[in-house]
ROMI-123667 format. One line per field, with one value per residue (C-alpha): x, y, z. Coordinates in steps of 0.1 Angstrom, whole numbers, plus 5000, padded with zeros to 4 digits. Example, Ala and Ser with C-alpha at 12.3 -4.5 7.8 and 13.67 -1.06 7.14 Angstrom:
2
u c(5123,5137)
v c(4955,4989)
w c(5078,5071)
# end
This chain:
176
u c(5000,5014,5011,4992,4992,4961,4955,4924,4914,4884,4871,4874,4847,4839,4847,4884,4896,4865,4868,4905,4897,4869,4891,4918,4898,4878,4907,4942,4942,4963,4949,4978,4970,4934,4939,4961,4936,4906,4926,4936,4908,4870,4863,4856,4868,4883,4906,4923,4942,4955,4965,4983,5001,5011,5023,5043,5025,5019,4983,4975,4947,4940,4921,4913,4942,4967,4979,4968,4992,4976,4997,4996,5010,5003,5006,4993,4981,4945,4931,4898,4880,4854,4825,4800,4767,4752,4773,4749,4764,4758,4794,4802,4832,4846,4841,4859,4888,4891,4891,4918,4941,4938,4942,4973,4989,4988,4969,4976,4963,4982,4953,4918,4903,4873,4846,4829,4800,4797,4766,4745,4708,4697,4704,4731,4734,4765,4767,4793,4805,4802,4795,4802,4777,4792,4787,4822,4809,4787,4809,4781,4790,4827,4828,4794,4763,4740,4707,4692,4701,4682,4713,4703,4713,4719,4705,4700,4692,4666,4684,4716,4712,4742,4756,4745,4762,4756,4775,4762,4798,4812,4846,4864,4852,4860,4895,4897)
v c(4999,5032,5066,5098,5135,5152,5189,5200,5236,5260,5289,5291,5272,5250,5219,5212,5199,5179,5162,5153,5141,5119,5103,5097,5083,5060,5050,5053,5057,5030,5017,5034,5067,5062,5056,5088,5109,5096,5106,5142,5156,5158,5134,5157,5149,5184,5178,5148,5172,5194,5161,5149,5182,5188,5152,5154,5125,5125,5129,5099,5075,5044,5047,5017,5023,5044,5055,5092,5117,5150,5181,5215,5216,5237,5205,5175,5142,5152,5185,5188,5220,5221,5245,5253,5250,5272,5302,5331,5338,5301,5293,5324,5338,5303,5295,5329,5319,5285,5298,5325,5297,5277,5306,5320,5284,5282,5249,5224,5189,5162,5137,5148,5180,5172,5199,5187,5203,5203,5209,5204,5208,5221,5215,5236,5236,5245,5240,5215,5206,5172,5176,5151,5162,5152,5156,5157,5156,5127,5109,5109,5101,5099,5060,5050,5065,5074,5060,5086,5119,5133,5134,5145,5119,5123,5156,5175,5212,5221,5255,5237,5208,5183,5156,5149,5172,5154,5121,5090,5081,5083,5106,5073,5060,5092,5093,5056)
w c(5000,4990,5005,4996,5009,5017,5024,5041,5036,5038,5057,5095,5113,5082,5100,5087,5121,5128,5094,5100,5135,5122,5096,5120,5146,5122,5100,5115,5154,5172,5207,5225,5209,5216,5253,5256,5237,5258,5290,5278,5258,5259,5233,5203,5168,5164,5196,5178,5154,5183,5203,5174,5167,5204,5207,5176,5160,5123,5113,5090,5083,5060,5028,5006,4983,5005,5038,5037,5053,5062,5057,5046,5010,4979,4958,4978,4960,4972,4984,5003,5003,5032,5027,5057,5041,5070,5060,5053,5018,5008,5001,4978,4998,5002,4964,4957,4979,4963,4929,4939,4954,4921,4898,4916,4916,4954,4952,4927,4938,4918,4918,4931,4944,4965,4976,5008,5020,5058,5078,5051,5062,5027,4992,4974,4938,4920,4884,4872,4908,4925,4960,4989,5017,5052,5087,5102,5137,5134,5109,5084,5048,5057,5058,5053,5038,5068,5068,5095,5077,5047,5023,4987,4963,4927,4926,4893,4890,4865,4864,4855,4833,4832,4853,4888,4914,4947,4946,4962,4973,5006,5015,5018,4984,4967,4983,4970)
# end
């Protein structure tokens, strides 16, 4: 199994640390680290990132095809852009920031760019974009498709004909 790098970006409060913590907790944390974490934090996924950083532990987890190492990089193998669906501007500022980073050459993912919509309580339509709705806090759609949350699947917009924009695949399946 090879290794890939992952950079997770997005606006403050979008859920970046919670997403990373959820992935590490569910797909990469050893029992010794788990025991240390449980004795030193309040058990929130977002605390896992700080715990790993404070203890000099590399942030990583296992995906089906590779060990994923989380790091800040302008040229990661995979980049995740996390958007907060509850933002009052409906993600416009976040979209502009992502566009600026890509246009300026400050973000050049080698393999994949995933746009992850967190806190998705309503449907967002973005023409030509595939969306992976997640709940980083509850782990919804990170490893498994949740059965109890009303995720839109295969959504098409009448205003924007074309491919489906909300994927029925989980984050782990897209990371592949």
